[in-house]
C-alpha positions as CSV (number, residue, x, y, z in Angstrom):
1,M,-47.6,-193.5,100.9
2,E,-51.3,-193.6,99.5
3,P,-53.1,-196.4,101.5
4,A,-53.3,-199.5,99.8
5,P,-56.7,-201.0,98.0
6,P,-58.6,-203.5,100.0
7,T,-57.4,-207.1,99.7
8,P,-58.2,-208.8,96.6
9,P,-59.6,-212.5,96.6
10,V,-56.7,-215.1,96.2
11,A,-57.6,-216.4,92.6
12,G,-59.7,-214.8,89.8
13,P,-62.4,-216.6,87.8
14,D,-60.2,-218.9,86.2
15,G,-59.1,-220.0,89.9
16,A,-55.3,-220.0,88.9
17,A,-52.9,-217.9,90.8
18,F,-49.0,-218.0,91.4
19,V,-47.8,-218.7,94.7
20,V,-44.4,-217.3,95.5
21,S,-41.7,-217.2,98.3
22,P,-38.2,-215.6,98.5
23,G,-35.6,-218.3,97.7
24,P,-32.0,-218.7,97.0
25,P,-30.3,-216.8,94.1
26,L,-31.3,-217.9,90.7
27,S,-29.0,-220.1,88.6
28,G,-29.5,-222.0,85.4
29,T,-30.5,-221.9,81.6
30,V,-34.1,-221.1,80.3
31,R,-35.4,-220.1,76.7
32,A,-37.6,-217.4,75.9
33,G,-39.4,-219.3,73.0
34,G,-41.3,-217.7,70.1
35,A,-42.2,-214.2,70.1
36,K,-45.9,-213.6,70.9
37,N,-45.9,-210.1,69.1
38,S,-44.5,-211.9,65.8
39,V,-46.1,-215.4,65.7
40,L,-49.9,-213.6,66.0
41,K,-49.1,-211.8,62.8
42,L,-47.6,-214.7,61.2
43,M,-50.9,-216.6,61.7
44,A,-52.8,-213.9,60.1
45,A,-50.5,-213.6,57.1
46,C,-51.5,-217.2,56.3
47,L,-55.0,-215.7,55.0
48,L,-52.9,-214.3,52.2
49,A,-52.7,-217.5,50.2
50,E,-54.1,-221.1,49.6
51,G,-52.3,-223.8,50.8
52,R,-49.9,-225.3,54.0
53,F,-47.7,-223.2,56.2
54,V,-45.7,-224.7,58.7
55,L,-44.5,-222.0,61.5
56,S,-41.9,-223.5,64.1
57,N,-41.0,-222.1,67.5
58,V,-44.4,-221.1,68.3
59,P,-45.0,-220.7,71.8
60,D,-47.5,-222.7,73.9
61,I,-49.6,-219.6,74.9
62,T,-53.3,-218.6,75.4
63,D,-53.1,-215.9,72.7
64,V,-52.0,-218.5,70.0
65,A,-54.7,-220.7,70.9
66,I,-57.2,-217.8,70.4
67,M,-55.7,-216.9,66.9
68,A,-55.8,-220.3,66.1
69,E,-59.7,-220.2,66.8
70,V,-60.3,-216.8,65.0
71,L,-58.5,-218.6,61.6
72,R,-60.9,-221.7,62.1
73,A,-63.7,-219.4,62.3
74,M,-62.8,-218.4,58.6
75,G,-62.5,-222.0,57.6
76,V,-58.6,-222.2,58.2
77,T,-57.5,-225.7,59.7
78,V,-55.0,-224.9,62.3
79,E,-53.2,-228.1,64.2
80,R,-50.1,-228.3,66.3
81,R,-47.4,-230.7,65.3
82,G,-45.6,-231.2,68.8
83,R,-45.8,-228.3,71.2
84,H,-43.8,-225.5,69.1
85,Q,-44.9,-225.8,65.8
86,L,-48.2,-225.1,63.8
87,V,-49.5,-226.3,60.4
88,I,-52.0,-224.0,58.9
89,D,-54.2,-225.2,55.8
90,T,-55.7,-222.2,54.2
91,P,-58.6,-222.9,51.8
92,A,-59.3,-221.1,48.5
93,D,-62.6,-219.7,49.9
94,L,-62.5,-218.2,53.5
95,V,-65.3,-216.9,55.8
96,P,-64.1,-213.1,56.0
97,E,-65.5,-212.5,59.4
98,A,-63.9,-212.5,62.9
99,P,-66.4,-212.9,65.5
100,Y,-67.0,-211.0,68.6
101,A,-66.6,-214.1,71.0
102,L,-63.0,-214.5,69.7
103,V,-62.1,-210.7,69.2
104,E,-63.1,-209.5,72.6
105,K,-60.3,-211.8,74.3
106,M,-57.5,-210.5,72.1
107,R,-57.6,-207.1,70.5
108,A,-54.6,-208.4,68.6
109,S,-57.3,-209.9,66.1
110,I,-57.6,-206.9,64.3
111,V,-54.7,-207.8,62.0
112,V,-56.8,-210.2,60.2
113,L,-58.3,-206.9,58.8
114,G,-55.7,-206.1,56.0
115,P,-55.0,-209.6,55.0
116,L,-58.8,-210.4,54.6
117,L,-59.4,-207.0,52.4
118,A,-56.2,-208.0,50.4
119,R,-57.4,-211.6,49.6
120,M,-61.3,-211.6,49.4
121,G,-62.2,-207.9,49.0
122,R,-64.2,-207.4,52.3
123,A,-63.9,-208.2,55.8
124,T,-66.1,-208.2,59.0
125,V,-64.2,-207.8,62.3
126,S,-66.1,-207.5,65.6
127,M,-64.7,-204.9,68.1
128,P,-64.2,-205.4,71.4
129,G,-67.1,-204.2,73.8
130,G,-69.2,-202.7,70.5
131,D,-67.7,-199.1,71.1
132,D,-67.9,-196.7,68.3
133,F,-64.4,-197.3,66.3
134,G,-64.2,-193.8,65.7
135,H,-62.6,-193.4,69.2
136,R,-60.6,-196.4,69.2
137,P,-56.6,-196.7,68.1
138,I,-58.1,-198.4,65.0
139,D,-58.6,-195.2,63.5
140,M,-54.7,-195.6,62.3
141,H,-55.6,-199.0,60.6
142,L,-58.8,-197.4,58.9
143,G,-57.5,-194.4,57.7
144,A,-54.6,-196.4,56.2
145,L,-56.4,-199.0,54.3
146,G,-59.2,-196.6,53.5
147,A,-56.7,-194.6,51.4
148,M,-56.0,-198.0,49.7
149,G,-59.4,-198.1,48.4
150,A,-61.4,-199.6,51.2
151,T,-64.5,-198.5,52.6
152,F,-65.7,-198.9,56.0
153,T,-69.2,-198.9,58.0
154,A,-69.6,-199.6,61.5
155,A,-73.1,-201.3,62.7
156,H,-73.9,-203.7,65.8
157,G,-70.4,-203.3,66.9
158,D,-68.9,-204.6,63.9
159,V,-66.4,-202.8,61.4
160,E,-67.2,-204.0,57.8
161,G,-65.0,-203.2,55.3
162,T,-65.3,-203.7,51.5
163,V,-62.9,-202.9,48.3
164,V,-64.8,-201.7,45.1
165,P,-64.2,-204.1,42.0
166,T,-61.3,-202.9,39.7
167,V,-62.2,-202.6,35.9
168,A,-61.4,-206.4,35.5
169,G,-64.0,-207.5,38.1
170,R,-61.5,-208.3,40.9
171,P,-61.7,-206.4,44.4
172,R,-58.3,-205.0,44.6
173,L,-56.5,-202.4,47.0
174,V,-54.7,-199.8,45.2
175,G,-51.0,-198.9,46.5
176,T,-50.4,-195.8,47.6
177,R,-48.4,-193.4,50.3
178,V,-49.4,-194.0,53.9
179,V,-48.3,-191.8,56.8
180,L,-49.0,-193.1,60.1
181,D,-49.6,-190.9,62.9
182,Y,-47.7,-192.9,65.2
183,P,-45.4,-195.8,64.5
184,S,-48.0,-198.6,65.7
185,H,-47.0,-202.2,65.2
186,T,-50.1,-203.4,64.7
187,A,-51.0,-200.8,62.2
188,T,-47.9,-201.1,60.4
189,D,-48.5,-205.2,60.3
190,N,-52.1,-204.6,59.0
191,V,-50.9,-202.0,56.1
192,L,-47.8,-204.5,55.2
193,M,-50.2,-207.3,54.6
194,A,-52.7,-205.1,52.8
195,A,-50.2,-203.9,50.4
196,V,-48.4,-207.0,49.4
197,L,-51.6,-207.8,47.0
198,A,-52.4,-204.4,46.1
199,K,-51.9,-202.9,42.8
200,G,-49.0,-200.8,42.4
201,T,-46.6,-199.7,45.3
202,T,-47.5,-198.9,48.7
203,V,-45.0,-196.6,50.8
204,V,-45.5,-196.7,54.7
205,E,-43.8,-193.6,56.2
206,N,-43.4,-193.5,60.3
207,A,-43.6,-197.2,60.1
208,A,-42.9,-199.4,63.3
209,R,-39.3,-200.6,63.3
210,E,-39.7,-203.4,65.6
211,P,-37.8,-206.9,65.0
212,E,-41.5,-208.6,64.7
213,V,-42.1,-206.4,61.8
214,R,-39.0,-207.6,60.0
215,D,-40.0,-210.9,61.1
216,L,-43.4,-210.4,59.3
217,A,-42.0,-209.0,56.3
218,D,-39.3,-212.1,56.1
219,F,-42.2,-214.4,56.0
220,L,-44.1,-212.5,53.6
221,C,-41.0,-212.2,51.1
222,A,-40.6,-216.2,51.5
223,M,-44.3,-216.0,50.2
224,G,-43.4,-214.3,47.0
225,A,-44.0,-210.6,48.3
226,R,-41.6,-207.6,47.4
227,I,-40.6,-205.5,50.4
228,R,-37.9,-203.3,51.0
229,G,-37.0,-201.2,54.4
230,A,-38.8,-203.4,56.9
231,G,-37.2,-202.5,60.0
232,T,-36.8,-198.9,59.3
233,A,-39.2,-196.0,59.2
234,T,-40.0,-196.2,55.7
235,I,-41.3,-199.6,54.1
236,E,-41.9,-200.0,50.3
237,I,-44.3,-202.7,49.3
238,E,-44.6,-203.6,45.5
239,G,-47.6,-205.5,45.3
240,V,-48.0,-208.7,43.5
241,E,-50.9,-210.9,41.8
242,A,-50.7,-213.7,44.1
243,L,-48.5,-215.4,47.0
244,H,-47.7,-219.0,47.7
245,P,-47.2,-220.7,51.2
246,A,-43.9,-220.9,53.0
247,D,-42.6,-222.0,56.3
248,H,-41.2,-220.0,58.8
249,V,-39.3,-220.1,62.1
250,V,-40.5,-217.4,64.6
251,I,-38.0,-215.3,66.3
252,P,-37.4,-215.4,70.0
253,D,-39.3,-213.1,72.5
254,R,-37.3,-210.5,73.6
255,V,-40.0,-209.3,76.2
256,V,-39.8,-212.9,77.7
257,A,-36.2,-213.0,77.7
258,A,-36.3,-209.2,79.5
259,T,-38.4,-211.1,82.2
260,Y,-35.8,-213.5,83.1
261,L,-33.2,-211.1,82.7
262,V,-35.1,-209.0,85.4
263,A,-35.6,-211.9,87.4
264,A,-31.7,-212.3,87.8
265,G,-31.5,-208.7,88.8
266,L,-34.0,-209.1,91.4
267,A,-33.2,-212.5,93.0
268,G,-29.4,-212.4,92.3
269,G,-27.7,-215.3,91.0
270,E,-26.8,-216.2,87.3
271,V,-29.2,-216.8,84.4
272,V,-28.4,-217.5,80.8
273,V,-31.5,-216.7,78.4
274,E,-29.9,-219.1,75.6
275,D,-32.3,-217.7,72.5
276,A,-32.3,-213.9,73.7
277,R,-31.2,-211.9,70.7
278,P,-29.1,-208.9,71.9
279,D,-29.6,-207.0,68.7
280,H,-33.4,-206.8,69.3
281,M,-32.8,-205.4,72.8
282,E,-30.0,-203.0,73.1
283,M,-31.6,-200.3,74.7
284,L,-32.9,-202.4,77.6
285,V,-29.6,-204.0,78.1
286,T,-27.9,-200.9,78.5
287,K,-30.6,-199.7,81.0
288,L,-30.3,-203.0,82.9
289,A,-26.7,-202.5,82.8
290,S,-27.1,-199.3,84.4
291,T,-28.8,-200.8,87.3
292,G,-25.6,-202.7,88.0
293,L,-26.7,-205.9,86.4
294,S,-24.0,-207.7,84.6
295,V,-25.3,-208.8,81.2
296,E,-23.0,-210.4,78.9
297,L,-23.2,-212.1,75.4
298,V,-22.7,-215.8,75.3
299,P,-23.0,-218.3,72.6
300,D,-26.7,-218.1,71.3
301,G,-27.9,-216.0,74.1
302,L,-27.3,-213.4,77.1
303,R,-26.0,-214.1,80.3
304,A,-27.5,-211.7,83.6
305,A,-25.7,-212.2,87.0
306,R,-25.9,-210.0,90.0
307,D,-24.4,-210.5,93.4
308,P,-27.5,-211.4,95.8
309,G,-26.1,-209.3,98.4
310,A,-26.3,-205.9,96.3
311,R,-29.6,-203.9,95.8
312,P,-29.7,-202.8,92.1
313,A,-29.0,-198.9,91.5
314,A,-32.0,-196.7,90.6
315,V,-32.4,-195.4,87.2
316,D,-34.7,-193.3,85.4
317,V,-37.0,-195.1,82.4
318,A,-38.7,-193.4,79.7
319,T,-40.6,-195.6,77.3
320,L,-40.2,-194.8,73.8
321,P,-40.9,-196.4,70.1
322,Y,-38.7,-199.0,69.0
323,P,-35.4,-199.1,69.2
324,G,-36.3,-197.3,72.7
325,V,-37.1,-198.8,75.7
326,A,-40.7,-200.8,75.0
327,T,-43.7,-200.1,77.0
328,D,-44.0,-203.9,77.6
329,Y,-40.9,-203.6,79.8
330,K,-41.8,-201.1,82.0
331,P,-43.7,-203.2,84.6
332,L,-40.6,-205.3,84.9
333,L,-38.4,-202.2,85.4
334,V,-40.5,-200.7,87.8
335,T,-40.7,-203.9,90.0
336,L,-36.7,-203.8,89.7
337,L,-36.6,-200.4,90.8
338,T,-39.1,-201.1,94.0
339,V,-36.2,-202.7,95.6
340,A,-33.2,-200.4,94.1
341,D,-31.1,-198.1,96.2
342,G,-32.2,-194.7,95.2
343,V,-35.3,-193.0,93.5
344,G,-35.9,-193.6,90.0
345,I,-38.3,-191.8,87.7
346,V,-40.5,-193.7,85.1
347,T,-42.2,-192.1,82.3
348,E,-44.8,-193.7,80.0
349,N,-44.8,-191.8,76.7
350,L,-46.9,-194.1,74.8
351,F,-50.0,-195.4,76.3
352,S,-52.3,-194.3,78.9
353,G,-53.1,-196.4,82.0
354,R,-50.3,-198.5,82.0
355,F,-49.8,-198.1,85.7
356,R,-52.6,-200.2,86.8
357,Y,-50.4,-202.6,88.7
358,V,-48.5,-199.7,90.7
359,D,-51.5,-200.3,93.7
360,E,-50.6,-204.1,93.5
361,L,-47.2,-203.4,94.2
362,R,-47.6,-201.0,96.7
363,R,-49.7,-203.4,98.7
364,M,-46.5,-205.3,98.8
365,G,-44.9,-202.6,100.5
366,A,-43.3,-200.6,97.3
367,D,-43.1,-196.9,97.7
368,I,-44.4,-195.4,94.4
369,R,-46.3,-192.0,93.5
370,T,-47.8,-191.5,90.3
371,E,-49.1,-188.5,88.5
372,G,-50.1,-188.5,84.9
373,H,-47.8,-190.3,82.8
374,H,-44.9,-190.2,85.6
375,A,-44.2,-192.8,88.3
376,V,-41.6,-192.0,90.9
377,V,-40.3,-195.2,92.6
378,R,-38.2,-194.9,95.9
379,G,-36.4,-198.1,96.5
380,V,-37.0,-200.3,99.6
381,P,-34.4,-202.9,101.0
382,H,-37.2,-205.5,100.3
383,L,-41.0,-206.0,99.8
384,S,-43.7,-208.1,101.6
385,G,-45.6,-210.8,100.5
386,A,-49.4,-210.0,100.0
387,P,-52.3,-211.2,97.9
388,V,-52.3,-209.3,94.6
389,R,-54.0,-209.7,91.2
390,A,-52.3,-209.3,87.5
391,P,-54.3,-206.8,85.5
392,D,-52.7,-208.0,82.1
393,I,-49.7,-210.3,80.8
394,R,-46.5,-208.1,81.6
395,A,-47.9,-206.6,84.9
396,G,-48.6,-210.2,86.1
397,A,-45.4,-211.4,85.1
398,A,-43.7,-208.5,87.1
399,L,-45.8,-209.3,90.1
400,V,-44.7,-212.8,90.0
401,L,-40.9,-211.4,90.1
402,A,-41.6,-209.3,92.8
403,G,-42.8,-212.1,95.2
404,L,-38.9,-213.1,94.6
405,V,-38.0,-210.4,96.8
406,A,-40.9,-210.1,99.2
407,D,-40.7,-211.7,103.0
408,G,-43.3,-214.3,103.2
409,E,-45.6,-215.6,100.4
410,T,-47.0,-213.6,97.7
411,V,-50.3,-215.3,95.9
412,V,-50.7,-213.5,92.3
413,A,-54.3,-214.3,91.0
414,G,-55.2,-213.9,87.5
415,A,-52.7,-216.3,86.2
416,A,-54.5,-216.7,82.7
417,H,-53.3,-213.3,81.9
418,V,-49.6,-214.4,82.2
419,D,-50.8,-217.4,80.1
420,R,-51.5,-215.2,77.2
421,G,-47.6,-214.2,76.6
422,Y,-45.6,-216.7,78.8
423,E,-45.2,-220.6,78.3
424,G,-44.6,-222.7,81.7
425,F,-43.8,-219.5,83.5
426,A,-43.8,-221.0,86.7
427,E,-42.2,-224.1,85.8
428,R,-39.3,-222.4,84.1
429,L,-38.6,-220.0,87.3
430,A,-38.7,-222.9,89.4
431,A,-36.1,-224.9,87.3
432,L,-33.9,-221.7,87.8
433,G,-34.3,-222.4,91.6
434,A,-37.2,-219.7,92.3
435,A,-39.9,-220.8,94.9
436,V,-42.7,-220.3,92.6
437,R,-45.5,-222.8,92.0
438,R,-49.0,-222.3,90.2
439,T,-52.6,-223.4,91.8
440,A,-55.2,-224.9,89.6
């Protein structure tokens, strides 16, 4: 096994960390809450029409707060009504700019590009780090929107998009056939929001099929859009002249639901995720069942159970576009495999650099070897508590779960990463009986 890297500081710049100790088997009921990867796009879609929108089942997470600031910078009023509802008032005139100070905090803010071009005919979106956008995955967004009539320039770390006015004097995108190189979720969302106000019909081929895309399409249709095929590889959008405000309930977060199911797989016991949607996570449920975790459908959710004395069985995992195993599930599954009986091979087919958390698991005694986009995970009976750092949202959550089966105390620095996608993570795990608390 490769030597562990030097010990990181206990807490990151935000001063917050999760402190985890092994405890009794988990027991109880938890809710996943609204889907982060849906609500951010729904908020961006509110730019498409003047008036008041109400979004319900909105998670109280950092990314939602950042997107709210992005919208406010454009002149939109965003207020919380209670903890899980947003009231969004979009004015007739918008400031079509997404400032760097906000975009650098959350790359998903690129999804404002499509709705701004569709409604205002122009948009300026800062790029994180000021890199040349020609070398970034945003190429797919710009290529698709460019095929619909937008032109782009890059200067001083910004991408500026404009739409040439039509004969009638109104800048309007034009429907066309868009073939995505890869079924990107955010690129599909951007094109979908741009096409609903375009002149004519847009057909998106090789579109993302995630439930969150369907959720966005349902919201847009409630606003008056005409969309067919959302949730399949081919989406057809017939542009309309204008949209109107609508209310919408955000679908549950399948990745958060998966996190609590995996927690039961690690610590043992019985956990019910009462708002989990099994139809949104069929491949994951099948994979978890292969490890020996009992996953059953219950009214309004899923129940996961495992005998605390039994180790999970090792399985192989390969990430694929939906409906395959999502890359966001991978840190959770790798963590489950660290204490499995046997050897599992994990293959990352979607993104590079998604094994950054492996060194942290190695610090905790995990036997993991990586080569390229593969990881070989040889299960050990238990991990060992250590100070580690969360490199991103899902890996941070996975490291917290690792602490549930590690001897001694585990301190996971960088809690702010986890806050971006999980509401009250420590509190919800503690309510299930886990020995988890948050500092600062």
